[in-house]
C-alpha positions in Angstrom: 20.5 29.3 89.0 23.2 27.4 87.3 26.2 28.8 89.7 25.6 26.2 92.0 26.5 23.3 89.2 29.6 22.3 87.6 29.9 23.9 84.3 30.7 20.5 82.7 27.3 19.0 84.4 25.4 21.5 82.6 27.1 21.2 79.0 26.6 17.3 79.5 22.8 17.6 80.6 22.3 20.7 77.8 23.8 18.2 74.9 21.8 15.2 76.3 18.6 17.1 76.1 19.5 18.3 72.5 20.1 15.2 71.1 16.9 14.0 72.6 14.8 17.5 70.8 17.0 16.3 67.6 15.6 12.6 67.8 12.5 12.4 69.7 10.8 15.8 67.8 9.5 16.6 64.1 12.2 18.3 63.4 13.6 14.5 62.2 11.3 15.0 60.1 13.6 17.5 57.7 16.2 14.7 57.5 13.5 12.7 55.6 13.3 15.3 52.8 16.6 14.6 51.2 16.6 11.8 48.9 20.9 10.6 49.3 22.8 7.8 50.6 25.4 8.0 53.4 27.7 4.9 53.5 25.1 2.9 51.5 22.2 3.4 54.0 19.2 5.9 53.2 20.5 9.6 54.6 17.2 9.5 57.2 18.8 6.0 58.8 22.0 7.6 58.9 20.5 10.8 60.3 19.1 8.4 63.2 22.1 6.4 63.6 24.6 8.9 63.8 22.3 10.8 67.2 21.5 7.6 68.5 25.6 6.8 68.5 25.9 10.4 70.4 23.2 10.7 73.0 24.8 6.7 73.7 28.1 8.6 74.0 27.1 11.5 76.3 25.2 8.8 78.4 29.0 6.9 78.6 30.6 9.9 79.6 27.9 10.7 81.9 28.0 7.4 83.4 32.2 7.6 83.4 32.1 10.6 85.7 29.7 9.8 88.1 27.0 12.2 87.2 23.9 12.6 90.0 26.6 10.7 92.7 27.0 13.1 95.8 30.5 11.1 96.7 33.3 11.3 94.8 35.1 9.0 93.2 37.9 7.4 95.5 36.7 8.3 99.0 34.6 5.8 100.0 
């Protein structure tokens, strides 16, 4: 099934789905059990910001590698 897709694209999609699962499911409530502070902010807020930055970076990588386009860059 995944043989026709490049390995980088499958990895990128998998990581993006993982980020959404971590941010949007009740798994995030496990981060709220800690009362510690990281860089002066509560751990729960730090955890949300960390995954938001990771997801944003993955979308940037996807954009820069022209994911979803059928035309290779520079061959127009």
